[in-house]
N, C-alpha and C positions, 0 to 999 in steps of 0.2 A: 552499062548503063545499069543495064534488062536486069540483069542482077541486086542492084542496088535500088533499084523500084520497089521488085518481088518484097524485099527485105525488107523496107518499110513496109508496105502495105498490110503484111501478117504481122509487122509488127504491130503496128492499131487497128488490126482488126484482133487480135490479142485482149485489146486491153480494154477493148467495148466488153468484149464478155466478160470479161475480170468486174469490170462494174453494171455486168447485166444477168446479176443473179437470175429472173424471175425461169429462164428456160428459153427454147429453143433458137440459143447463140447458132450463127453460122461462118464457115470462114472456109471457101474458098482457093484450092491453088491450083495455078497451070506454071508451074516455072521450067524454062527452058536455061540453058548454064551450066558449069563448069566451076567446082568450090565452092559455092553458094553455101548458109548459113541459116538455118531457117530453125526458129523459136516458135508455139503457138505452145500460150496456155491459157486454160477453158476453168473459171470456176462456176461450178451450180447444176444445174440438170438438162437433161435436152440437150446440151452440144454436140454438133457433128462439125465433121471434119472433110470438104467432100470433094468434087470437082466443080470446076466454073458452071450457074445458071448456061443452061443452052445444051450444056453435054451434055447431063444425063437428068432424068426427069424423077428421081428418088434418090434417096440417101444413101446405094449402095454403088452410086456413082463416082468410083477411083478420084480420090486428087491426082494428081499424074505429076512429077518431076522429072525431068531430062537431065543428065549430063552427068559427068564425077568430079568423086571429091566431093561429094555433097556430104553436108552434117544438121540429118533433121533430128529434131526434138519438141516432143507431143507431149504435155501434163495436160489432165484430164483428171480433175476432182468431184466429183460429184454421181448422178445415178443416171440410168437411160441414153449417157453418150455416146456417137459413135463414131469411129475413126476406119474411116473406106482410102489408102494412101497406094499409087504405082508410085515403084521407084525404074528408072527403065535408065542404065548404065553401062557404057561403052566397055569392053572388055580387054584393053590397052591402055585404060591412062586410070587415074588414081577411085583409090575403093571409095563404096559410102557406107555412112553410117548411118541410120536411123536409130531411133531412142524414145520409146514412148511407156509412159507410167497412166496407170488410173486406180485412183483411192478411192477410199468413202465412195465406196460407186454397188448399186443396185442395179440389174438387168443391163451392163452395159457392153456393146462388143467393139472387137479393130478385128479390120481385115488390112495385113500389109502383105506385098507384094516384090517385087525382087528378081528386077530382070519376067519384065511382061509380055513382050510383042513380041517374042521367040528372040531378042539379044538379052543373054544371058552375063550374069552381072560377076566380076572375080571378085575374091575374097573383101564382097559387100561383110559388114554386119550390123545383128541386129537384135537389139535385148527388148525387152517387154515384162514388166514386173505391172501382177492386178496385187491389189487389195479390196478387198470389200465382198459381196456376195454374187453369186452366176452374174460373171464377169465372163465374156469368148473370146479367145486369140486365138485368129485362123492367121499362121506365115502360110506362105507361097515362097519358091525360092528359086530361082534357076540360075544357077552359075558354079563355076570352081572357088575352088575352098571361102566359102558363102561360110559365118559360124553365126550358129544363131542362136539363142534365152532367153529365156522364158522365169519368170520365179513367181510362183502364186505360193501370199504371205494371210493368214488367216483365211475367214470367213467363208460361205459353201458351195455347192454348183460352180462352183470354177472349173473354165477347161481352156484347154490346150492343143490345138491342130497342130502339127505342123508337115508341110510335106516340102521335101528338096529334092533335088534330081542334080547333078553334077560330081563332079570330081573333089576330094580329101573333103566334107561335105565334116560341119561338127554342129550336133544338134544337143542341148544340153539343160536338160529342166528339171529344175526344184519345186519343191511345195509343202509348207509345213503350214500345219494347224486345217481346223475345217472338215467336212465331210461332205458325198459326196462330189468331191474334185478330177478329174478326167485328165492325161496327157496322151493324144493320137501320135507317131511318129511315121513317118512313113517317107522313106530314104533312098531314094534310087543311086548310087554313088561307090566309084572304086577307088581307095584310101579312107572310107567314114565313118562316122565311130557317131554314136548316142549314149547316155547317161542320163538317165534319172534319179531323181535321189528324195524320198517322200520316207515324210510322218505326217498322219492325222488318220482319218479312218475312211470306209468306205471310198477308196481312192483306182480306180481302171487306167491300166498302164497298156498302150500296145506298141509294141515299134516292129515295125516292116521293113525291113534292109535286102537292100539287092548290092552285092557285091564281087571284085576280081582281085588282083595279086594286093595283099593287105589291106584286103578290104574292110567289111561290116564288123565292128563290133558293139558291143552294148553292154554294158556295168549298168544295173539298179539295185539299187537299195532303199529297202522298202520297212517299215517301223510304224503298224497301225494292224485295223483287223477288217473283215470285210473286202477285200481286198480282190481283185480281180489282175492275172495280167498276164500278155500273149508277146511273145517273142517269135520273130518267124525272120531268118533266114538266110539267103539265097547265095549259087551262083555255081561261076564252071570251075571255077578253081576251090584252095582250100583256103585258107584267113578266116574261115567265121569265128568266134572269142565269142563269149558270152558268161561275162558276170554277175550270179543272182545270190543277195542277202537275203533272204527274211527275215523280221522278226515280230511277231503277232500270232493271229488264231483267222481261220477260217478263210486263209487265202486262196486261191486256185490262180496256179499258175500253168502255162503249158509254154515248154520253146521246142522248136524245134528248127532245124540246121542241114543244109542242103548243101556240096561241093564236090565236084565233080571237075 
């Protein structure tokens, strides 16, 4: 019953946001249970998804969802939107999925954390899509076999930062169009991999990985100008692999690999 009530409340708040275009619509989430389906749509500017009132004092306080096998979808359209979301899943049951998209955006920010209280999440999936200008996505993951994908299309000065700890992590980013876009990936994983595909200008990519047996891999494809790329892969045994393809000019790239 608790899960059904949460679904109804979130849907009503989402509808309220859709019909209140002015600004500053807030959706508060504190959900516990397994197998929940949560969908949130906000259309306008200055919209916020965060924790319940009284839990935190600012928009930086994350909405919390506890349980396994939860499906969470958040769509924000407009400028100045904020998403703060924390997913706490068990390691023994079903995996949770988070889909987030922001479009027609200016100065929006999203922070998504999976496994935020020391309880790792297994096989969680996080998908982020950004379009517009000056949108920032920060994804933090704790657990094994988690998959993180960030796609940025068009616009300028958009950023994606991925920090993941666990085994067999997959992080994939793609940036198409725009300028001054940045990608930062920091993966601490055995059996991990990362991939960055970029087409545009003024892009910065930083990948740091630590791996072991069948460990870190990095594949970066780049088309454009004024790009800076840095890849650092470390480990106590072999397995460091890096493939780099650049088509453009004024690019600076440094690759450091250590395997002992």
